[in-house]
N, CA, C, O and the ligand as a Tripos MOL2 file, in Angstrom:
@<TRIPOS>MOLECULE
protein
  249   247    63     0     0
PROTEIN
NO_CHARGES

@<TRIPOS>ATOM
      1 N         265.2340   65.7270  159.9310 N.3       1 MET1
      2 CA        264.8510   66.3340  161.2080 C.3       1 MET1
      3 C         264.4650   65.2450  162.1970 C.2       1 MET1
      4 O         263.8800   64.2340  161.8100 O.2       1 MET1
      5 N         264.7810   65.4410  163.4520 N.am      2 PRO2
      6 CA        264.4080   64.4280  164.4370 C.3       2 PRO2
      7 C         262.9040   64.4070  164.6740 C.2       2 PRO2
      8 O         262.2260   65.4300  164.5840 O.2       2 PRO2
      9 N         262.4130   63.2360  164.9740 N.am      3 GLU3
     10 CA        260.9890   63.0820  165.2760 C.3       3 GLU3
     11 C         260.7940   63.2280  166.7820 C.2       3 GLU3
     12 O         261.3690   62.4770  167.5690 O.2       3 GLU3
     13 N         259.9840   64.1960  167.1680 N.am      4 HIS4
     14 CA        259.7960   64.4620  168.5900 C.3       4 HIS4
     15 C         258.5970   63.7440  169.1860 C.2       4 HIS4
     16 O         258.4710   63.6400  170.4070 O.2       4 HIS4
     17 N         257.7170   63.2480  168.3240 N.am      5 ASN5
     18 CA        256.5390   62.5460  168.8400 C.3       5 ASN5
     19 C         256.9000   61.1000  169.1310 C.2       5 ASN5
     20 O         257.4480   60.4090  168.2720 O.2       5 ASN5
     21 N         256.5960   60.6410  170.3320 N.am      6 HIS6
     22 CA        256.8730   59.2690  170.7110 C.3       6 HIS6
     23 C         255.7700   58.3600  170.1870 C.2       6 HIS6
     24 O         254.6450   58.7930  169.9350 O.2       6 HIS6
     25 N         256.1190   57.1100  170.0330 N.am      7 ALA7
     26 CA        255.1150   56.1300  169.6400 C.3       7 ALA7
     27 C         254.0550   56.0240  170.7380 C.2       7 ALA7
     28 O         254.3490   56.2210  171.9170 O.2       7 ALA7
     29 N         252.8400   55.7150  170.3460 N.am      8 LEU8
     30 CA        251.7530   55.6630  171.3210 C.3       8 LEU8
     31 C         251.9010   54.4760  172.2670 C.2       8 LEU8
     32 O         251.6260   54.5940  173.4610 O.2       8 LEU8
     33 N         252.3290   53.3490  171.7450 N.am      9 ALA9
     34 CA        252.4550   52.1660  172.5820 C.3       9 ALA9
     35 C         253.7910   52.1840  173.3110 C.2       9 ALA9
     36 O         254.8100   52.5730  172.7420 O.2       9 ALA9
     37 N         253.7840   51.7650  174.5590 N.am     10 ARG10
     38 CA        255.0190   51.6770  175.3300 C.3      10 ARG10
     39 C         255.7100   50.3760  174.9820 C.2      10 ARG10
     40 O         255.1330   49.2950  175.1000 O.2      10 ARG10
     41 N         256.9510   50.4970  174.5530 N.am     11 ARG11
     42 CA        257.7100   49.2960  174.2270 C.3      11 ARG11
     43 C         258.1220   48.5760  175.4960 C.2      11 ARG11
     44 O         258.3320   49.1720  176.5530 O.2      11 ARG11
     45 N         258.2250   47.2800  175.3420 N.am     12 CYS12
     46 CA        258.7160   46.4670  176.4500 C.3      12 CYS12
     47 C         260.2060   46.7640  176.6380 C.2      12 CYS12
     48 O         260.9680   46.6420  175.6780 O.2      12 CYS12
     49 N         260.6460   47.1480  177.8320 N.am     13 PRO13
     50 CA        262.0670   47.4580  178.0340 C.3      13 PRO13
     51 C         262.9560   46.2220  177.9960 C.2      13 PRO13
     52 O         264.1730   46.3210  177.8380 O.2      13 PRO13
     53 N         262.3330   45.0640  178.1420 N.am     14 HIS14
     54 CA        263.1220   43.8260  178.1560 C.3      14 HIS14
     55 C         263.5970   43.4580  176.7580 C.2      14 HIS14
     56 O         264.7410   43.0430  176.5730 O.2      14 HIS14
     57 N         262.7010   43.6140  175.7610 N.am     15 CYS15
     58 CA        263.0550   43.2020  174.3960 C.3      15 CYS15
     59 C         263.0970   44.4020  173.4500 C.2      15 CYS15
     60 O         263.4710   44.2530  172.2860 O.2      15 CYS15
     61 N         262.7210   45.5780  173.9280 N.am     16 ASP16
     62 CA        262.7570   46.8140  173.1530 C.3      16 ASP16
     63 C         261.9290   46.7170  171.8700 C.2      16 ASP16
     64 O         262.3330   47.2270  170.8250 O.2      16 ASP16
     65 N         260.7920   46.0730  171.9530 N.am     17 GLY17
     66 CA        259.8800   46.0240  170.8200 C.3      17 GLY17
     67 C         260.1330   44.8970  169.8340 C.2      17 GLY17
     68 O         259.5120   44.8490  168.7720 O.2      17 GLY17
     69 N         261.0390   43.9890  170.1760 N.am     18 PHE18
     70 CA        261.2730   42.8120  169.3310 C.3      18 PHE18
     71 C         260.9190   41.5740  170.1500 C.2      18 PHE18
     72 O         261.8060   40.9030  170.6780 O.2      18 PHE18
     73 N         259.6410   41.2720  170.2560 N.am     19 PRO19
     74 CA        259.2050   40.2600  171.2180 C.3      19 PRO19
     75 C         259.4090   38.8210  170.7840 C.2      19 PRO19
     76 O         259.4380   37.9300  171.6330 O.2      19 PRO19
     77 N         259.5500   38.5680  169.5100 N.am     20 ALA20
     78 CA        259.7080   37.1820  169.0580 C.3      20 ALA20
     79 C         260.8560   37.1020  168.0660 C.2      20 ALA20
     80 O         260.9570   37.9070  167.1400 O.2      20 ALA20
     81 N         261.7050   36.1300  168.2750 N.am     21 VAL21
     82 CA        262.8340   35.9440  167.3720 C.3      21 VAL21
     83 C         262.8960   34.4850  166.9570 C.2      21 VAL21
     84 O         262.4510   33.6020  167.6900 O.2      21 VAL21
     85 N         263.4490   34.2360  165.7820 N.am     22 ALA22
     86 CA        263.6600   32.8750  165.3040 C.3      22 ALA22
     87 C         265.1020   32.4870  165.5750 C.2      22 ALA22
     88 O         266.0270   33.2120  165.2080 O.2      22 ALA22
     89 N         265.2890   31.3580  166.2110 N.am     23 VAL23
     90 CA        266.6160   30.8770  166.5590 C.3      23 VAL23
     91 C         266.8800   29.6000  165.7700 C.2      23 VAL23
     92 O         266.0750   28.6690  165.7960 O.2      23 VAL23
     93 N         267.9980   29.5620  165.0760 N.am     24 THR24
     94 CA        268.3080   28.3560  164.3080 C.3      24 THR24
     95 C         268.7970   27.2660  165.2540 C.2      24 THR24
     96 O         269.5350   27.5270  166.2040 O.2      24 THR24
     97 N         268.3700   26.0450  164.9710 N.am     25 THR25
     98 CA        268.7500   24.9160  165.8240 C.3      25 THR25
     99 C         270.0210   24.2410  165.3430 C.2      25 THR25
    100 O         270.5950   23.4230  166.0620 O.2      25 THR25
    101 N         270.4640   24.5620  164.1560 N.am     26 GLY26
    102 CA        271.6180   23.8950  163.5820 C.3      26 GLY26
    103 C         271.2370   22.7040  162.7260 C.2      26 GLY26
    104 O         272.0900   22.1140  162.0620 O.2      26 GLY26
    105 N         269.9750   22.3510  162.7360 N.am     27 GLN27
    106 CA        269.4770   21.2270  161.9420 C.3      27 GLN27
    107 C         268.9070   21.7620  160.6360 C.2      27 GLN27
    108 O         268.6460   22.9570  160.4980 O.2      27 GLN27
    109 N         268.7230   20.8790  159.7040 N.am     28 ARG28
    110 CA        268.1040   21.2220  158.4220 C.3      28 ARG28
    111 C         266.8010   20.4550  158.2700 C.2      28 ARG28
    112 O         266.6850   19.3090  158.7050 O.2      28 ARG28
    113 N         265.8340   21.0950  157.6540 N.am     29 THR29
    114 CA        264.5920   20.4000  157.3550 C.3      29 THR29
    115 C         264.8380   19.4720  156.1640 C.2      29 THR29
    116 O         265.8410   19.6240  155.4670 O.2      29 THR29
    117 N         263.9450   18.5220  155.9220 N.am     30 PRO30
    118 CA        264.1140   17.6430  154.7500 C.3      30 PRO30
    119 C         264.2020   18.4170  153.4370 C.2      30 PRO30
    120 O         264.8070   17.9410  152.4770 O.2      30 PRO30
    121 N         263.6060   19.6020  153.3910 N.am     31 ALA31
    122 CA        263.6680   20.4170  152.1810 C.3      31 ALA31
    123 C         264.9660   21.2130  152.0910 C.2      31 ALA31
    124 O         265.2240   21.8420  151.0650 O.2      31 ALA31
    125 N         265.7890   21.2020  153.1390 N.am     32 GLY32
    126 CA        267.0730   21.8720  153.1030 C.3      32 GLY32
    127 C         267.1100   23.2270  153.7760 C.2      32 GLY32
    128 O         268.1500   23.8850  153.7880 O.2      32 GLY32
    129 N         265.9830   23.6570  154.3410 N.am     33 TYR33
    130 CA        265.9630   24.9360  155.0350 C.3      33 TYR33
    131 C         266.5050   24.7630  156.4540 C.2      33 TYR33
    132 O         266.5020   23.6650  157.0100 O.2      33 TYR33
    133 N         266.9630   25.8620  157.0130 N.am     34 ARG34
    134 CA        267.4040   25.8040  158.3990 C.3      34 ARG34
    135 C         266.1810   25.6310  159.3030 C.2      34 ARG34
    136 O         265.1620   26.2940  159.1140 O.2      34 ARG34
    137 N         266.2920   24.7580  160.2610 N.am     35 GLU35
    138 CA        265.1990   24.5570  161.2030 C.3      35 GLU35
    139 C         265.3050   25.6310  162.2880 C.2      35 GLU35
    140 O         266.3770   25.8430  162.8530 O.2      35 GLU35
    141 N         264.2110   26.2930  162.5700 N.am     36 THR36
    142 CA        264.2220   27.3590  163.5670 C.3      36 THR36
    143 C         263.1520   27.1050  164.6170 C.2      36 THR36
    144 O         262.1600   26.4160  164.3770 O.2      36 THR36
    145 N         263.3870   27.6830  165.7840 N.am     37 ILE37
    146 CA        262.3610   27.7080  166.8140 C.3      37 ILE37
    147 C         262.0880   29.1720  167.1240 C.2      37 ILE37
    148 O         262.9690   30.0190  166.9710 O.2      37 ILE37
    149 N         260.8890   29.4630  167.5520 N.am     38 THR38
    150 CA        260.5180   30.8310  167.8800 C.3      38 THR38
    151 C         260.6110   31.0240  169.3850 C.2      38 THR38
    152 O         260.0180   30.2710  170.1570 O.2      38 THR38
    153 N         261.3580   32.0350  169.7910 N.am     39 ALA39
    154 CA        261.4860   32.3630  171.2020 C.3      39 ALA39
    155 C         260.8020   33.7060  171.4420 C.2      39 ALA39
    156 O         261.0680   34.6850  170.7440 O.2      39 ALA39
    157 N         259.9230   33.7380  172.4310 N.am     40 THR40
    158 CA        259.2170   34.9790  172.7560 C.3      40 THR40
    159 C         259.7870   35.5730  174.0360 C.2      40 THR40
    160 O         260.3530   34.8730  174.8760 O.2      40 THR40
    161 N         259.6220   36.8620  174.1550 N.am     41 CYS41
    162 CA        260.1300   37.5970  175.3140 C.3      41 CYS41
    163 C         259.4070   37.1140  176.5720 C.2      41 CYS41
    164 O         258.1770   37.0740  176.5920 O.2      41 CYS41
    165 N         260.1460   36.7460  177.6220 N.am     42 PRO42
    166 CA        259.4770   36.2790  178.8420 C.3      42 PRO42
    167 C         258.8090   37.4080  179.6280 C.2      42 PRO42
    168 O         257.9270   37.1470  180.4460 O.2      42 PRO42
    169 N         259.2090   38.6340  179.3960 N.am     43 ALA43
    170 CA        258.6310   39.7440  180.1590 C.3      43 ALA43
    171 C         257.2700   40.1680  179.6090 C.2      43 ALA43
    172 O         256.3440   40.4250  180.3790 O.2      43 ALA43
    173 N         257.1430   40.2410  178.2840 N.am     44 CYS44
    174 CA        255.8870   40.7070  177.6940 C.3      44 CYS44
    175 C         255.1360   39.5720  177.0140 C.2      44 CYS44
    176 O         254.0580   39.7950  176.4610 O.2      44 CYS44
    177 N         255.6810   38.3640  177.0420 N.am     45 HIS45
    178 CA        255.0360   37.1740  176.4670 C.3      45 HIS45
    179 C         254.7330   37.3620  174.9860 C.2      45 HIS45
    180 O         253.6950   36.9140  174.4990 O.2      45 HIS45
    181 N         255.6340   38.0220  174.2740 N.am     46 GLY46
    182 CA        255.5000   38.1340  172.8310 C.3      46 GLY46
    183 C         254.6250   39.2670  172.3420 C.2      46 GLY46
    184 O         254.3380   39.3410  171.1470 O.2      46 GLY46
    185 N         254.1940   40.1480  173.2190 N.am     47 THR47
    186 CA        253.3440   41.2530  172.7740 C.3      47 THR47
    187 C         254.1680   42.4560  172.3390 C.2      47 THR47
    188 O         253.7190   43.2190  171.4840 O.2      47 THR47
    189 N         255.3510   42.6520  172.8940 N.am     48 GLY48
    190 CA        256.1930   43.7700  172.5130 C.3      48 GLY48
    191 C         255.9100   45.0580  173.2610 C.2      48 GLY48
    192 O         256.6260   46.0470  173.1000 O.2      48 GLY48
    193 N         254.8720   45.0470  174.0740 N.am     49 SER49
    194 CA        254.5650   46.2470  174.8610 C.3      49 SER49
    195 C         254.4230   45.8520  176.3200 C.2      49 SER49
    196 O         254.2610   44.6760  176.6450 O.2      49 SER49
    197 N         254.4840   46.8260  177.1770 N.am     50 LEU50
    198 CA        254.3700   46.5600  178.5990 C.3      50 LEU50
    199 C         252.9670   46.0880  178.9230 C.2      50 LEU50
    200 O         251.9990   46.6120  178.3710 O.2      50 LEU50
    201 N         252.8340   45.1120  179.8050 N.am     51 PRO51
    202 CA        251.4990   44.7200  180.2460 C.3      51 PRO51
    203 C         250.8160   45.8890  180.9510 C.2      51 PRO51
    204 O         251.4760   46.7390  181.5490 O.2      51 PRO51
    205 N         249.4820   45.9220  180.8740 N.am     52 LEU52
    206 CA        248.7240   47.0410  181.4300 C.3      52 LEU52
    207 C         249.0060   47.2220  182.9190 C.2      52 LEU52
    208 O         249.1430   48.3530  183.3860 O.2      52 LEU52
    209 N         249.0930   46.1310  183.6650 N.am     53 ALA53
    210 CA        249.3260   46.2380  185.1040 C.3      53 ALA53
    211 C         250.6490   46.9250  185.3960 C.2      53 ALA53
    212 O         250.7360   47.7320  186.3220 O.2      53 ALA53
    213 N         251.6830   46.6140  184.6170 N.am     54 LYS54
    214 CA        252.9840   47.2340  184.8450 C.3      54 LYS54
    215 C         252.9720   48.7000  184.4440 C.2      54 LYS54
    216 O         253.6480   49.5300  185.0540 O.2      54 LYS54
    217 N         252.1740   49.0160  183.3810 N.am     55 ARG55
    218 CA        252.0860   50.4120  182.9660 C.3      55 ARG55
    219 C         251.4230   51.2510  184.0440 C.2      55 ARG55
    220 O         251.8670   52.3630  184.3310 O.2      55 ARG55
    221 N         250.3700   50.7270  184.6390 N.am     56 VAL56
    222 CA        249.6730   51.4630  185.6940 C.3      56 VAL56
    223 C         250.5860   51.6190  186.8870 C.2      56 VAL56
    224 O         250.6280   52.6790  187.5110 O.2      56 VAL56
    225 N         251.3200   50.5640  187.2090 N.am     57 LYS57
    226 CA        252.2320   50.6030  188.3570 C.3      57 LYS57
    227 C         253.3270   51.6490  188.1350 C.2      57 LYS57
    228 O         253.7680   52.3020  189.0800 O.2      57 LYS57
    229 N         253.7650   51.8040  186.8740 N.am     58 ALA58
    230 CA        254.8190   52.7530  186.5560 C.3      58 ALA58
    231 C         254.3010   54.1880  186.5150 C.2      58 ALA58
    232 O         255.0940   55.1260  186.4390 O.2      58 ALA58
    233 N         252.9990   54.3670  186.5620 N.am     59 GLY59
    234 CA        252.4380   55.7170  186.6000 C.3      59 GLY59
    235 C         252.0640   56.2690  185.2480 C.2      59 GLY59
    236 O         251.7880   57.4630  185.1320 O.2      59 GLY59
    237 N         252.0450   55.4410  184.2190 N.am     60 ALA60
    238 CA        251.6470   55.9210  182.8860 C.3      60 ALA60
    239 C         250.1480   56.1470  182.8680 C.2      60 ALA60
    240 O         249.3960   55.4590  183.5580 O.2      60 ALA60
    241 N         249.7230   57.1090  182.0790 N.am     61 THR61
    242 CA        248.3110   57.4340  182.0260 C.3      61 THR61
    243 C         247.5810   56.6790  180.9450 C.2      61 THR61
    244 O         246.3510   56.6300  180.9660 O.2      61 THR61
    245 N         248.2900   56.0840  179.9920 N.am     62 CYS62
    246 CA        247.5980   55.3610  178.9180 C.3      62 CYS62
    247 C         247.9800   53.9020  178.9160 C.2      62 CYS62
    248 O         247.4960   53.1380  178.0810 O.2      62 CYS62
    249 ZN        259.2730   42.0540  175.7810 Zn       63 ZN63
@<TRIPOS>BOND
     1     1     2 1
     2     2     3 1
     3     3     4 2
     4     3     5 am
     5     5     6 1
     6     6     7 1
     7     7     8 2
     8     7     9 am
     9     9    10 1
    10    10    11 1
    11    11    12 2
    12    11    13 am
    13    13    14 1
    14    14    15 1
    15    15    16 2
    16    15    17 am
    17    17    18 1
    18    18    19 1
    19    19    20 2
    20    19    21 am
    21    21    22 1
    22    22    23 1
    23    23    24 2
    24    23    25 am
    25    25    26 1
    26    26    27 1
    27    27    28 2
    28    27    29 am
    29    29    30 1
    30    30    31 1
    31    31    32 2
    32    31    33 am
    33    33    34 1
    34    34    35 1
    35    35    36 2
    36    35    37 am
    37    37    38 1
    38    38    39 1
    39    39    40 2
    40    39    41 am
    41    41    42 1
    42    42    43 1
    43    43    44 2
    44    43    45 am
    45    45    46 1
    46    46    47 1
    47    47    48 2
    48    47    49 am
    49    49    50 1
    50    50    51 1
    51    51    52 2
    52    51    53 am
    53    53    54 1
    54    54    55 1
    55    55    56 2
    56    55    57 am
    57    57    58 1
    58    58    59 1
    59    59    60 2
    60    59    61 am
    61    61    62 1
    62    62    63 1
    63    63    64 2
    64    63    65 am
    65    65    66 1
    66    66    67 1
    67    67    68 2
    68    67    69 am
    69    69    70 1
    70    70    71 1
    71    71    72 2
    72    71    73 am
    73    73    74 1
    74    74    75 1
    75    75    76 2
    76    75    77 am
    77    77    78 1
    78    78    79 1
    79    79    80 2
    80    79    81 am
    81    81    82 1
    82    82    83 1
    83    83    84 2
    84    83    85 am
    85    85    86 1
    86    86    87 1
    87    87    88 2
    88    87    89 am
    89    89    90 1
    90    90    91 1
    91    91    92 2
    92    91    93 am
    93    93    94 1
    94    94    95 1
    95    95    96 2
    96    95    97 am
    97    97    98 1
    98    98    99 1
    99    99   100 2
   100    99   101 am
   101   101   102 1
   102   102   103 1
   103   103   104 2
   104   103   105 am
   105   105   106 1
   106   106   107 1
   107   107   108 2
   108   107   109 am
   109   109   110 1
   110   110   111 1
   111   111   112 2
   112   111   113 am
   113   113   114 1
   114   114   115 1
   115   115   116 2
   116   115   117 am
   117   117   118 1
   118   118   119 1
   119   119   120 2
   120   119   121 am
   121   121   122 1
   122   122   123 1
   123   123   124 2
   124   123   125 am
   125   125   126 1
   126   126   127 1
   127   127   128 2
   128   127   129 am
   129   129   130 1
   130   130   131 1
   131   131   132 2
   132   131   133 am
   133   133   134 1
   134   134   135 1
   135   135   136 2
   136   135   137 am
   137   137   138 1
   138   138   139 1
   139   139   140 2
   140   139   141 am
   141   141   142 1
   142   142   143 1
   143   143   144 2
   144   143   145 am
   145   145   146 1
   146   146   147 1
   147   147   148 2
   148   147   149 am
   149   149   150 1
   150   150   151 1
   151   151   152 2
   152   151   153 am
   153   153   154 1
   154   154   155 1
   155   155   156 2
   156   155   157 am
   157   157   158 1
   158   158   159 1
   159   159   160 2
   160   159   161 am
   161   161   162 1
   162   162   163 1
   163   163   164 2
   164   163   165 am
   165   165   166 1
   166   166   167 1
   167   167   168 2
   168   167   169 am
   169   169   170 1
   170   170   171 1
   171   171   172 2
   172   171   173 am
   173   173   174 1
   174   174   175 1
   175   175   176 2
   176   175   177 am
   177   177   178 1
   178   178   179 1
   179   179   180 2
   180   179   181 am
   181   181   182 1
   182   182   183 1
   183   183   184 2
   184   183   185 am
   185   185   186 1
   186   186   187 1
   187   187   188 2
   188   187   189 am
   189   189   190 1
   190   190   191 1
   191   191   192 2
   192   191   193 am
   193   193   194 1
   194   194   195 1
   195   195   196 2
   196   195   197 am
   197   197   198 1
   198   198   199 1
   199   199   200 2
   200   199   201 am
   201   201   202 1
   202   202   203 1
   203   203   204 2
   204   203   205 am
   205   205   206 1
   206   206   207 1
   207   207   208 2
   208   207   209 am
   209   209   210 1
   210   210   211 1
   211   211   212 2
   212   211   213 am
   213   213   214 1
   214   214   215 1
   215   215   216 2
   216   215   217 am
   217   217   218 1
   218   218   219 1
   219   219   220 2
   220   219   221 am
   221   221   222 1
   222   222   223 1
   223   223   224 2
   224   223   225 am
   225   225   226 1
   226   226   227 1
   227   227   228 2
   228   227   229 am
   229   229   230 1
   230   230   231 1
   231   231   232 2
   232   231   233 am
   233   233   234 1
   234   234   235 1
   235   235   236 2
   236   235   237 am
   237   237   238 1
   238   238   239 1
   239   239   240 2
   240   239   241 am
   241   241   242 1
   242   242   243 1
   243   243   244 2
   244   243   245 am
   245   245   246 1
   246   246   247 1
   247   247   248 2
@<TRIPOS>SUBSTRUCTURE
     1 MET1         2 RESIDUE 1 A MET
     2 PRO2         6 RESIDUE 1 A PRO
     3 GLU3        10 RESIDUE 1 A GLU
     4 HIS4        14 RESIDUE 1 A HIS
     5 ASN5        18 RESIDUE 1 A ASN
     6 HIS6        22 RESIDUE 1 A HIS
     7 ALA7        26 RESIDUE 1 A ALA
     8 LEU8        30 RESIDUE 1 A LEU
     9 ALA9        34 RESIDUE 1 A ALA
    10 ARG10       38 RESIDUE 1 A ARG
    11 ARG11       42 RESIDUE 1 A ARG
    12 CYS12       46 RESIDUE 1 A CYS
    13 PRO13       50 RESIDUE 1 A PRO
    14 HIS14       54 RESIDUE 1 A HIS
    15 CYS15       58 RESIDUE 1 A CYS
    16 ASP16       62 RESIDUE 1 A ASP
    17 GLY17       66 RESIDUE 1 A GLY
    18 PHE18       70 RESIDUE 1 A PHE
    19 PRO19       74 RESIDUE 1 A PRO
    20 ALA20       78 RESIDUE 1 A ALA
    21 VAL21       82 RESIDUE 1 A VAL
    22 ALA22       86 RESIDUE 1 A ALA
    23 VAL23       90 RESIDUE 1 A VAL
    24 THR24       94 RESIDUE 1 A THR
    25 THR25       98 RESIDUE 1 A THR
    26 GLY26      102 RESIDUE 1 A GLY
    27 GLN27      106 RESIDUE 1 A GLN
    28 ARG28      110 RESIDUE 1 A ARG
    29 THR29      114 RESIDUE 1 A THR
    30 PRO30      118 RESIDUE 1 A PRO
    31 ALA31      122 RESIDUE 1 A ALA
    32 GLY32      126 RESIDUE 1 A GLY
    33 TYR33      130 RESIDUE 1 A TYR
    34 ARG34      134 RESIDUE 1 A ARG
    35 GLU35      138 RESIDUE 1 A GLU
    36 THR36      142 RESIDUE 1 A THR
    37 ILE37      146 RESIDUE 1 A ILE
    38 THR38      150 RESIDUE 1 A THR
    39 ALA39      154 RESIDUE 1 A ALA
    40 THR40      158 RESIDUE 1 A THR
    41 CYS41      162 RESIDUE 1 A CYS
    42 PRO42      166 RESIDUE 1 A PRO
    43 ALA43      170 RESIDUE 1 A ALA
    44 CYS44      174 RESIDUE 1 A CYS
    45 HIS45      178 RESIDUE 1 A HIS
    46 GLY46      182 RESIDUE 1 A GLY
    47 THR47      186 RESIDUE 1 A THR
    48 GLY48      190 RESIDUE 1 A GLY
    49 SER49      194 RESIDUE 1 A SER
    50 LEU50      198 RESIDUE 1 A LEU
    51 PRO51      202 RESIDUE 1 A PRO
    52 LEU52      206 RESIDUE 1 A LEU
    53 ALA53      210 RESIDUE 1 A ALA
    54 LYS54      214 RESIDUE 1 A LYS
    55 ARG55      218 RESIDUE 1 A ARG
    56 VAL56      222 RESIDUE 1 A VAL
    57 LYS57      226 RESIDUE 1 A LYS
    58 ALA58      230 RESIDUE 1 A ALA
    59 GLY59      234 RESIDUE 1 A GLY
    60 ALA60      238 RESIDUE 1 A ALA
    61 THR61      242 RESIDUE 1 A THR
    62 CYS62      246 RESIDUE 1 A CYS
    63 ZN63       249 GROUP 0 **** ****
């Protein structure tokens, strides 16, 4: 059955709730693992939800 209740937190529309991702650099660490860097969403700064100021501006009540 479909879930009709929405999540309480508003997801960031820029990253859709995936605020931080690991990007491989193509290099290997000395131990042989892939070297990665973490990139965070520039819109929500890695929080995954809309900033409070933007939520108020959009007319949300919570
Ligand atoms: Zn975001």
